C-alpha positions as CSV (number, residue, x, y, z in Angstrom):
1,X,-15.0,-9.1,-5.2
2,X,-16.2,-10.2,-8.6
3,X,-14.1,-12.7,-10.4
4,X,-12.2,-11.1,-13.3
5,X,-13.3,-12.0,-16.8
6,X,-11.4,-14.5,-19.0
7,X,-7.8,-13.7,-19.6
8,X,-6.5,-14.0,-23.2
9,X,-3.6,-16.4,-23.6
10,X,-1.4,-13.8,-25.4
11,X,-1.2,-11.2,-22.7
12,X,0.7,-8.0,-22.4
13,X,2.2,-6.4,-19.3
14,X,-0.4,-3.6,-19.2
15,X,-3.2,-6.1,-19.4
16,X,-1.8,-7.8,-16.4
17,X,-1.5,-4.5,-14.5
18,X,-5.0,-3.5,-15.4
19,X,-6.3,-6.9,-14.1
20,X,-4.4,-6.4,-10.9
21,X,-5.5,-2.8,-10.2
22,X,-9.1,-3.5,-9.1
23,X,-7.8,-5.7,-6.3
24,X,-5.7,-2.8,-5.0
25,X,-8.3,-0.1,-5.6
26,X,-10.7,-1.9,-3.4
27,X,-8.7,-0.2,-0.6
28,X,-8.6,3.2,-2.4
29,X,-8.3,5.4,0.7
30,X,-5.4,3.4,2.0
31,X,-3.8,3.6,-1.5
32,X,-4.3,7.4,-1.6
33,X,-2.9,7.8,1.9
34,X,0.1,5.6,1.1
35,X,0.8,7.6,-2.1
36,X,0.5,10.9,-0.1
37,X,3.1,9.5,2.4
38,X,5.3,8.5,-0.5
39,X,5.3,12.1,-1.9
40,X,5.9,13.6,1.5
41,X,8.8,11.2,2.2
42,X,10.5,12.2,-1.1
43,X,9.9,15.9,-0.6
44,X,11.6,15.7,2.8
45,X,14.3,13.5,1.4
46,X,15.1,16.1,-1.3
47,X,15.0,18.9,1.2
48,X,17.7,17.3,3.4
49,X,20.6,18.1,0.9
50,X,19.3,21.6,0.5
51,X,19.3,22.3,4.2
52,X,22.8,20.7,4.4
53,X,24.0,23.1,1.7
54,X,22.8,26.1,3.8
55,X,24.6,24.7,6.8
56,X,27.9,24.4,4.8
57,X,27.5,27.9,3.3
58,X,26.8,29.4,6.7
59,X,30.2,28.2,7.9
60,X,32.0,29.8,4.9
61,X,30.8,33.4,5.8
62,X,33.5,35.9,6.6
63,X,34.3,37.5,10.0
64,X,31.4,38.6,12.2
65,X,28.8,36.9,10.0
66,X,30.5,33.6,10.7
67,X,30.2,34.2,14.5
68,X,26.6,35.0,14.1
69,X,26.1,31.8,12.0
70,X,27.7,29.7,14.7
71,X,25.0,30.8,17.1
72,X,22.1,30.4,14.7
73,X,23.0,27.1,13.0
74,X,22.5,24.8,16.0
75,X,19.1,26.5,16.8
76,X,17.7,26.6,13.3
77,X,19.3,24.6,10.4
78,X,20.5,21.7,12.4
79,X,17.1,21.3,14.1
80,X,15.5,21.4,10.6
81,X,18.0,19.0,9.3
82,X,17.2,16.5,12.0
83,X,13.5,16.9,11.6
84,X,13.7,16.3,7.9
85,X,15.8,13.2,8.4
86,X,13.2,11.8,10.8
87,X,10.3,12.9,8.6
88,X,11.7,10.9,5.7
89,X,11.7,7.7,7.8
90,X,8.3,8.6,9.4
91,X,6.4,9.0,6.1
92,X,8.1,6.0,4.6
93,X,7.1,3.8,7.5
94,X,3.5,5.2,7.5
95,X,3.3,4.3,3.8
96,X,4.4,0.7,4.7
97,X,1.9,0.5,7.6
98,X,-1.1,1.6,5.6
99,X,-0.3,-0.3,2.5
100,X,0.6,-3.6,4.1
101,X,-3.1,-4.6,4.4
102,X,-3.7,-3.7,0.8
103,X,-0.9,-5.9,-0.5
104,X,-1.7,-9.0,1.7
105,X,-5.4,-8.8,1.1
106,X,-4.8,-8.6,-2.7
107,X,-2.6,-11.7,-2.5
108,X,-5.1,-13.6,-0.4
109,X,-8.1,-12.6,-2.6
110,X,-6.4,-13.5,-5.9
111,X,-5.0,-16.8,-4.5
112,X,-8.4,-17.8,-3.2
113,X,-10.0,-17.0,-6.6
114,X,-7.5,-19.1,-8.4
115,X,-8.0,-21.9,-6.0
116,X,-11.8,-21.7,-6.3
117,X,-11.6,-21.4,-10.1
118,X,-9.4,-24.5,-10.3
119,X,-12.0,-26.5,-8.4
120,X,-14.7,-25.2,-10.8
121,X,-12.8,-26.5,-13.9
122,X,-13.9,-29.7,-15.5
123,X,-12.6,-33.1,-14.8
124,X,-11.0,-33.0,-18.3
125,X,-8.7,-30.2,-17.2
126,X,-7.6,-32.0,-14.0
127,X,-6.9,-35.2,-15.9
128,X,-4.6,-33.3,-18.3
129,X,-2.9,-31.1,-15.7
130,X,0.6,-31.6,-14.3
131,X,0.4,-31.0,-10.6
132,X,4.0,-30.0,-10.1
133,X,4.0,-27.3,-12.7
134,X,0.5,-26.0,-11.6
135,X,1.5,-25.6,-8.0
136,X,4.8,-23.9,-9.0
137,X,2.9,-21.4,-11.2
138,X,0.5,-20.6,-8.3
139,X,3.4,-20.3,-5.8
140,X,5.4,-18.0,-8.1
141,X,2.3,-15.9,-9.0
142,X,1.2,-15.2,-5.5
143,X,4.8,-14.3,-4.5
144,X,5.1,-12.1,-7.5
145,X,2.0,-10.0,-6.6
146,X,3.7,-8.9,-3.4
147,X,7.0,-8.4,-5.2
148,X,5.4,-6.3,-7.9
149,X,3.5,-4.0,-5.5
150,X,6.6,-3.7,-3.3
151,X,9.0,-2.9,-6.2
152,X,6.5,-0.5,-7.8
153,X,5.3,1.5,-4.8
154,X,8.4,1.3,-2.6
155,X,11.1,1.6,-5.2
156,X,10.3,2.6,-8.8
157,X,7.6,5.2,-8.1
158,X,9.6,6.9,-5.3
159,X,12.7,6.9,-7.6
160,X,10.7,8.6,-10.4
161,X,9.3,11.2,-8.0
162,X,12.7,11.9,-6.6
163,X,14.2,12.2,-10.2
164,X,11.5,14.7,-11.1
165,X,12.1,16.8,-8.0
166,X,15.9,16.8,-8.4
167,X,15.8,17.7,-12.1
168,X,13.3,20.5,-11.2
169,X,15.6,21.9,-8.6
170,X,18.7,21.6,-10.8
171,X,16.8,23.4,-13.6
172,X,15.7,26.2,-11.3
173,X,18.9,26.9,-9.4
174,X,21.8,26.0,-11.8
175,X,22.9,26.3,-15.4
176,X,21.1,24.3,-18.1
177,X,24.0,21.9,-18.5
178,X,23.5,20.3,-15.1
179,X,20.0,19.4,-16.1
180,X,21.2,18.2,-19.5
181,X,23.9,15.9,-18.1
182,X,21.4,14.5,-15.5
183,X,18.6,14.0,-18.0
184,X,20.9,12.5,-20.7
185,X,22.5,10.1,-18.2
186,X,19.1,8.9,-17.0
187,X,17.7,8.6,-20.5
188,X,20.6,6.5,-21.7
189,X,20.5,4.4,-18.5
190,X,16.7,3.7,-18.8
191,X,16.9,2.9,-22.5
192,X,19.9,0.6,-22.1
193,X,18.2,-1.2,-19.1
194,X,14.9,-1.7,-20.9
195,X,16.4,-3.0,-24.1
196,X,18.8,-5.4,-22.4
197,X,16.2,-6.5,-19.9
198,X,13.6,-7.2,-22.6
199,X,16.2,-9.4,-24.2
200,X,16.9,-11.2,-20.9
201,X,13.1,-11.7,-20.3
202,X,13.0,-14.4,-22.9
203,X,15.9,-16.1,-21.2
204,X,14.1,-15.8,-17.9
205,X,11.0,-17.3,-19.5
206,X,13.0,-20.3,-20.6
207,X,14.5,-20.7,-17.1
208,X,11.0,-20.7,-15.6
209,X,9.6,-23.2,-18.2
210,X,12.5,-25.5,-17.5
211,X,12.1,-25.0,-13.7
212,X,8.5,-26.0,-13.9
213,X,9.3,-29.0,-16.1
214,X,11.9,-30.2,-13.7
215,X,9.4,-29.7,-10.8
216,X,6.8,-31.7,-12.7
217,X,9.1,-34.6,-13.1
218,X,10.2,-34.5,-9.4
219,X,6.6,-34.3,-8.1
220,X,5.3,-37.0,-10.5
221,X,8.2,-39.3,-9.5
222,X,7.6,-38.8,-5.8
223,X,3.8,-39.3,-6.1
224,X,4.5,-42.6,-7.8
225,X,7.1,-43.6,-5.2
226,X,5.8,-47.1,-4.8
227,X,5.9,-47.7,-8.6
228,X,9.5,-46.5,-8.7
229,X,10.4,-49.0,-6.0
230,X,8.4,-51.9,-7.6
231,X,10.5,-51.6,-10.8
232,X,13.8,-50.7,-9.2
233,X,13.9,-47.5,-11.3
234,X,15.5,-45.0,-8.9
235,X,18.5,-44.5,-11.2
236,X,16.2,-44.1,-14.2
237,X,14.2,-41.4,-12.3
238,X,17.5,-39.8,-11.2
239,X,18.7,-39.6,-14.8
240,X,15.4,-38.2,-16.1
241,X,15.4,-35.5,-13.4
242,X,19.0,-34.7,-14.0
243,X,18.4,-34.4,-17.8
244,X,15.8,-31.7,-17.1
245,X,18.1,-30.0,-14.5
246,X,21.0,-29.9,-17.0
247,X,18.8,-28.0,-19.4
248,X,17.8,-25.7,-16.5
249,X,21.5,-25.2,-15.5
250,X,22.4,-24.1,-19.0
251,X,19.6,-21.6,-19.2
252,X,20.4,-20.3,-15.7
253,X,24.0,-19.8,-16.6
254,X,23.0,-17.8,-19.7
255,X,20.7,-15.8,-17.5
256,X,23.5,-15.0,-15.0
257,X,26.0,-14.1,-17.8
258,X,23.5,-11.7,-19.4
259,X,22.9,-10.2,-16.0
260,X,26.6,-9.5,-15.5
261,X,26.8,-7.7,-18.9
262,X,23.7,-5.6,-17.9
263,X,25.3,-4.6,-14.6
264,X,28.6,-3.6,-16.3
265,X,26.7,-1.4,-18.9
266,X,24.7,0.3,-16.2
267,X,27.7,1.0,-14.0
268,X,29.6,2.5,-17.0
269,X,26.7,4.9,-17.8
270,X,26.3,6.0,-14.2
271,X,30.0,6.5,-13.7
272,X,30.2,8.6,-16.8
273,X,27.3,10.8,-15.7
274,X,28.6,11.2,-12.2
275,X,32.1,12.2,-13.5
276,X,30.6,14.8,-15.8
277,X,28.4,16.3,-13.1
278,X,31.2,16.6,-10.6
279,X,33.6,18.1,-13.2
280,X,30.9,20.7,-14.1
281,X,30.4,21.5,-10.4
282,X,34.1,21.8,-9.8
283,X,34.4,24.3,-12.7
284,X,31.6,26.3,-11.2
285,X,33.2,26.5,-7.8
286,X,36.6,27.4,-9.3
287,X,35.0,30.2,-11.4
288,X,33.2,31.6,-8.4
289,X,29.7,30.9,-9.8
290,X,29.0,28.2,-7.2
291,X,29.6,27.9,-3.5
292,X,31.1,25.0,-1.6
293,X,27.5,24.3,-0.4
294,X,26.4,24.0,-4.0
295,X,29.0,21.3,-4.9
296,X,27.9,19.5,-1.7
297,X,24.3,19.8,-2.8
298,X,25.0,18.5,-6.3
299,X,27.0,15.6,-4.9
300,X,24.3,14.7,-2.4
301,X,21.7,14.8,-5.2
302,X,23.9,12.6,-7.3
303,X,24.3,10.1,-4.5
304,X,20.6,10.1,-3.8
305,X,19.8,9.4,-7.4
306,X,22.7,7.0,-7.9
307,X,21.6,4.7,-5.0
308,X,18.2,3.8,-6.4
309,X,19.4,4.0,-10.0
310,X,22.0,1.4,-9.2
311,X,19.2,-1.0,-8.5
312,X,16.8,0.3,-11.1
313,X,17.9,-2.4,-13.6
314,X,17.4,-5.1,-11.0
315,X,14.0,-3.7,-10.1
316,X,12.9,-3.4,-13.7
317,X,13.9,-7.0,-14.3
318,X,12.1,-8.2,-11.2
319,X,9.0,-6.3,-12.2
320,X,9.0,-7.8,-15.6
321,X,9.6,-11.2,-14.0
322,X,6.8,-10.6,-11.6
323,X,4.5,-9.6,-14.4
324,X,5.4,-12.8,-16.2
325,X,4.7,-14.9,-13.2
326,X,1.4,-13.1,-12.5
327,X,0.4,-13.5,-16.1
328,X,0.8,-17.3,-15.8
329,X,-1.4,-17.4,-12.7
330,X,-4.0,-15.1,-14.3
331,X,-3.9,-17.5,-17.2
332,X,-5.3,-20.1,-14.9
333,X,-8.2,-17.8,-14.1
334,X,-8.7,-17.5,-17.9
335,X,-9.2,-21.2,-18.3
336,X,-12.7,-21.8,-19.6
337,X,-15.1,-23.6,-17.3
338,X,-16.3,-26.4,-19.5
339,X,-19.2,-27.3,-17.1
340,X,-21.0,-24.2,-15.8
341,X,-24.3,-23.5,-14.1
342,X,-26.9,-22.0,-16.5
343,X,-27.9,-18.4,-15.5
344,X,-31.3,-19.7,-14.5
345,X,-30.1,-23.0,-12.9
346,X,-32.2,-24.0,-9.9
347,X,-31.5,-26.2,-6.9
348,X,-32.6,-29.8,-6.8
349,X,-34.3,-29.2,-3.5
350,X,-35.2,-26.1,-1.6
351,X,-32.5,-25.0,0.9
352,X,-32.2,-27.4,3.9
353,X,-34.6,-29.9,2.4
354,X,-34.1,-33.3,0.8
355,X,-36.2,-36.1,-0.5
356,X,-36.4,-39.2,-2.8
357,X,-34.8,-39.0,-6.2
358,X,-35.4,-40.7,-9.5
359,X,-32.5,-40.9,-11.9
360,X,-33.0,-41.3,-15.7
361,X,-30.5,-41.7,-18.5
362,X,-32.5,-40.7,-21.6
363,X,-30.9,-41.9,-24.9
364,X,-27.4,-40.8,-23.7
365,X,-24.5,-40.7,-26.1
366,X,-21.1,-39.5,-24.9
367,X,-17.6,-39.1,-26.2
368,X,-14.5,-37.9,-24.3
369,X,-12.9,-37.0,-27.7
370,X,-14.6,-36.6,-31.0
371,X,-13.1,-39.8,-32.3
372,X,-13.6,-41.8,-29.1
373,X,-17.3,-42.6,-28.6
374,X,-17.9,-44.2,-25.2
375,X,-21.7,-44.5,-24.8
376,X,-24.3,-45.2,-27.5
377,X,-28.0,-44.5,-26.9
378,X,-28.0,-45.6,-23.2
379,X,-31.5,-45.5,-21.8
380,X,-32.6,-46.6,-18.3
381,X,-34.3,-45.4,-15.1
382,X,-33.5,-45.8,-11.5
383,X,-36.7,-45.3,-9.6
384,X,-36.8,-43.6,-6.2
385,X,-35.6,-46.0,-3.6
386,X,-34.7,-48.7,-6.1
387,X,-31.3,-50.2,-7.0
388,X,-30.0,-50.7,-10.5
389,X,-26.7,-52.4,-11.2
390,X,-24.5,-51.9,-14.3
391,X,-22.1,-54.7,-15.2
392,X,-19.8,-55.4,-18.1
393,X,-16.2,-55.9,-19.1
394,X,-13.5,-53.3,-18.4
395,X,-13.8,-50.4,-20.8
396,X,-17.5,-50.9,-21.5
397,X,-18.3,-47.4,-20.2
398,X,-19.6,-48.3,-16.7
399,X,-17.7,-45.7,-14.7
400,X,-18.6,-43.0,-17.3
401,X,-22.2,-43.3,-16.1
402,X,-21.2,-42.1,-12.6
403,X,-19.2,-39.2,-14.0
404,X,-22.1,-38.1,-16.1
405,X,-24.5,-38.3,-13.1
406,X,-22.1,-36.1,-11.1
407,X,-22.1,-33.8,-14.2
408,X,-18.3,-33.9,-14.5
409,X,-19.1,-33.9,-18.2
410,X,-22.2,-33.0,-20.3
411,X,-23.7,-35.6,-22.5
412,X,-23.0,-35.5,-26.3
413,X,-26.6,-36.5,-27.1
414,X,-29.6,-37.3,-24.9
415,X,-29.8,-36.2,-21.3
416,X,-29.4,-37.3,-17.7
417,X,-32.2,-36.3,-15.4
418,X,-32.9,-36.3,-11.7
419,X,-36.6,-36.1,-10.7
420,X,-37.4,-35.2,-14.3
421,X,-35.0,-32.2,-14.4
422,X,-32.1,-32.2,-16.9
423,X,-28.9,-31.9,-14.9
424,X,-27.9,-28.9,-17.1
425,X,-30.9,-27.0,-15.5
426,X,-29.8,-27.8,-12.0
427,X,-27.1,-26.1,-9.8
428,X,-24.1,-28.4,-9.6
429,X,-23.6,-27.9,-5.9
430,X,-27.2,-28.8,-5.2
431,X,-27.0,-31.9,-7.4
432,X,-23.7,-33.2,-6.0
433,X,-24.9,-32.6,-2.4
434,X,-27.6,-35.2,-3.1
435,X,-25.1,-37.9,-4.4
436,X,-22.7,-40.1,-2.4
437,X,-20.1,-42.2,-4.0
438,X,-17.7,-45.0,-3.1
439,X,-15.2,-44.8,-6.0
440,X,-13.2,-47.6,-7.5
441,X,-9.9,-45.8,-6.7
442,X,-10.0,-44.3,-3.3
443,X,-7.7,-41.3,-2.8
444,X,-7.5,-40.0,0.8
445,X,-6.2,-36.7,2.2
446,X,-2.8,-36.7,4.0
447,X,-4.6,-36.3,7.3
448,X,-6.1,-38.5,10.0
449,X,-8.6,-41.3,9.5
450,X,-11.1,-39.3,11.4
451,X,-10.7,-36.3,9.1
452,X,-11.1,-38.5,6.0
453,X,-14.3,-40.1,7.3
454,X,-15.7,-36.8,8.5
455,X,-15.0,-35.3,5.1
456,X,-18.3,-36.8,4.0
457,X,-20.1,-34.3,6.3
458,X,-17.5,-31.9,7.9
459,X,-20.0,-30.8,10.5
460,X,-20.9,-34.3,11.7
461,X,-20.4,-35.0,15.4
462,X,-17.9,-37.7,16.5
463,X,-20.7,-40.1,17.3
464,X,-21.9,-40.1,13.7
465,X,-18.4,-40.6,12.4
466,X,-17.9,-43.6,14.6
467,X,-21.3,-45.0,13.6
468,X,-20.4,-44.7,9.9
469,X,-17.1,-46.4,10.6
470,X,-18.9,-49.3,12.4
471,X,-21.3,-49.6,9.4
472,X,-18.3,-49.9,7.1
473,X,-16.7,-52.5,9.3
474,X,-13.5,-50.5,9.9
475,X,-14.1,-49.3,13.5
476,X,-12.5,-52.3,15.1
477,X,-9.4,-51.9,12.9
478,X,-9.1,-48.2,13.8
479,X,-9.4,-48.9,17.5
480,X,-6.5,-51.4,17.3
481,X,-4.2,-48.7,15.9
482,X,-1.9,-46.9,18.4
483,X,-3.4,-43.5,17.6
484,X,-6.9,-44.7,16.8
485,X,-8.9,-42.3,14.7
486,X,-6.0,-39.8,14.9
487,X,-3.8,-42.1,12.8
488,X,-2.5,-40.2,9.8
489,X,-3.0,-42.0,6.5
490,X,-0.1,-40.5,4.5
491,X,-0.2,-38.9,1.1
492,X,-3.1,-40.3,-0.9
493,X,-3.7,-42.7,1.9
494,X,-0.6,-44.8,1.1
495,X,-0.2,-46.0,4.7
496,X,-3.5,-48.0,4.4
497,X,-4.1,-51.0,2.4
498,X,-6.4,-50.9,-0.6
499,X,-9.2,-52.6,1.4
500,X,-8.8,-50.2,4.3
501,X,-8.9,-47.2,2.1
502,X,-12.1,-48.5,0.4
503,X,-13.7,-49.0,3.8
504,X,-12.9,-45.5,4.8
505,X,-14.5,-44.4,1.5
506,X,-17.6,-46.4,2.3
507,X,-17.8,-44.8,5.8
508,X,-17.4,-41.4,4.3
509,X,-20.3,-42.0,1.8
510,X,-22.5,-43.4,4.6
511,X,-21.8,-40.4,6.7
512,X,-22.9,-38.0,3.9
513,X,-26.3,-39.8,4.0
514,X,-27.4,-38.7,0.5
515,X,-30.6,-39.7,-1.3
516,X,-28.6,-41.1,-4.2
517,X,-25.8,-43.6,-3.8
518,X,-23.2,-44.7,-6.4
519,X,-21.0,-47.8,-5.7
520,X,-18.3,-47.8,-8.3
521,X,-16.6,-51.2,-7.8
522,X,-17.0,-50.4,-4.1
523,X,-15.7,-53.8,-2.9
524,X,-13.1,-54.4,-5.6
525,X,-10.2,-54.1,-3.1
526,X,-11.6,-56.4,-0.4
527,X,-11.1,-60.0,0.3
528,X,-14.1,-62.4,0.0
529,X,-14.9,-62.5,3.7
530,X,-14.7,-58.8,4.2
531,X,-16.6,-58.2,1.0
532,X,-19.5,-60.3,2.3
533,X,-19.6,-58.4,5.5
534,X,-19.5,-55.0,3.9
535,X,-21.9,-56.1,1.1
536,X,-24.7,-56.5,3.7
537,X,-23.8,-53.0,5.1
538,X,-24.0,-51.5,1.6
539,X,-27.4,-53.2,1.0
540,X,-28.7,-51.8,4.3
541,X,-27.3,-48.4,3.4
542,X,-29.1,-48.6,0.0
543,X,-32.5,-49.2,1.6
544,X,-34.8,-46.3,0.8
545,X,-32.1,-44.7,-1.4
546,X,-31.8,-44.5,-5.1
547,X,-28.7,-46.6,-5.8
548,X,-26.6,-47.1,-8.9
549,X,-24.1,-50.0,-8.5
550,X,-21.2,-50.3,-11.0
551,X,-19.6,-53.7,-10.6
552,X,-17.4,-56.3,-12.1
553,X,-18.1,-59.0,-9.6
554,X,-21.6,-60.2,-10.3
555,X,-22.0,-61.7,-6.9
556,X,-22.3,-58.2,-5.5
557,X,-25.4,-57.3,-7.6
558,X,-27.5,-60.3,-7.4
559,X,-30.2,-58.5,-5.3
560,X,-30.4,-55.5,-7.5
561,X,-33.9,-54.6,-8.7
562,X,-32.6,-54.5,-12.3
563,X,-29.2,-55.4,-13.8
564,X,-27.9,-53.7,-17.0
565,X,-25.3,-55.5,-19.1
566,X,-23.1,-52.9,-20.9
567,X,-20.9,-53.9,-23.8
568,X,-18.9,-51.4,-25.8
569,X,-21.0,-48.6,-24.6
570,X,-24.4,-50.2,-25.4
571,X,-26.9,-51.9,-23.1
572,X,-27.2,-55.4,-24.5
573,X,-29.2,-57.1,-21.8
574,X,-31.3,-56.0,-18.8
575,X,-33.4,-57.7,-16.2
576,X,-33.2,-59.4,-12.8
577,X,-30.4,-61.8,-11.9
578,X,-32.6,-64.8,-12.3
579,X,-34.1,-63.6,-15.6
580,X,-30.6,-62.8,-17.1
581,X,-29.4,-66.3,-16.1
582,X,-32.4,-67.9,-17.8
583,X,-31.7,-65.9,-21.0
584,X,-28.3,-67.6,-21.2
585,X,-26.7,-64.6,-22.8
586,X,-23.7,-62.5,-22.0
587,X,-24.6,-62.1,-18.3
588,X,-24.9,-65.9,-17.9
589,X,-21.5,-66.4,-19.6
590,X,-19.9,-63.8,-17.3
591,X,-21.6,-65.5,-14.3
592,X,-20.3,-69.0,-15.3
593,X,-16.8,-67.7,-15.8
594,X,-16.7,-66.0,-12.4
595,X,-18.1,-69.0,-10.6
596,X,-15.5,-71.2,-12.2
597,X,-12.8,-68.7,-11.2
598,X,-14.2,-68.7,-7.6
599,X,-14.0,-72.5,-7.5
600,X,-10.4,-72.4,-8.8
601,X,-9.4,-69.8,-6.2
602,X,-11.0,-71.9,-3.5
């Protein structure tokens, strides 16, 4: 199913419904059959009181006619009565059976599209997002789709059909005042419910916003569990969370009080309407214009209308709330994809093929924000199979180069090219399939070590996973664990040390086996001994591959074919390790400082 178009921020309920309808209409024959079952169920339901009226009237016949009725009723009307009762349930359940797949498939399809769309959004969106609020919006939105369909098809629509049938029968069989009383009661009830519920919707929106805000604080605090412990700030986190929950409590109380006033008003309107109808029916029976069966019929109709009407306000509120929740989730689908494939984008390599890659940064300028320029006229090439290292102080823009190569952002000026093709002309999936990275901050999935290594190539056999772990010098450590490769690493890999996480990331990148490798401070969390061991593995992995090394420790880039010194977003020096030392510039100063620090640590 095609992804719906962008959703405007200021949505209306009908826009939300129109966006949802195509997902349901994809199963149009099931929808049509379910609606037919709904109509048949209501027709049989309305027919039940009418048959019951005939049964009552047959027992009020005089003399011999009563004896004849006693013989006929069990054989005719009672059989019809029972059949109609069963038919009402039969058609209702058939509607449920045939529409269940429609509802669940719609929920699944929309949820997957939101999930896919979130993954397609730029890194800028994900850096600004608040995970707790985002997950709560998706959770409420998916639940609301099922609720909206259920309330509409199983409650509101059947009630409207039944109201139309009952009013039609009252108008055809009885005096006009029965129809007037019923119609007036329903009109006042509906208007009162809509007006008050619309007022309450704003209160519910506030409750939802405060609920999401509280959830954001809770999730953010739990994610940063270690930081909370480091600074002994459990009480501070408790107070911040409680501050948000107090606001939520006040809003929730307002919502509950307004609900009570709504229920009282609805009950008053219904009670007045029922009283007037029964009074009018009693007058008709007393005047001889109506039979006992008629008053039973009117009373049964009133009960059948009263039961769903008693919940109509709740249903209307829930529908409005569901529309609000769905609106927020559809709003995520409306988020603009900052980085998109061009309509004529082509793959880097033909399907199933790979090959050597040349990377070029051609006069690249880049700014995260208009007033925050990061890179200035950066120009260099990494030839196929060669290694280029970028060094510099923190904040000089080194890691931004990796993000631009992955096309997490587009350049402000200039271009990044692979094999002579501007990244904007290539399909993102094809480009990223050709790049492997060992990031500076390694975040692992809350799964096993085996899963996290295999994530580099999910179809890789176990032998390849173990070979990658050996190359990253982590196999022996894993084997010493009680559960071996099945050891779970905890959320974001918190059960592993920084060095262990980084070695898992190295194994994952080696398993991917891409033609382009990026090492972004790949050994920053390792001790000197382990760093030397892994450094040789990284150098072996880089053989024959185009490699970009981003490093702070100069000892890890000595063997690079070319070293670039980045300062404040500009390349200020370039050359081999020996040439840069001989130049006695910034690189030589950095080298001297690090050598002095190494001697001090020793």
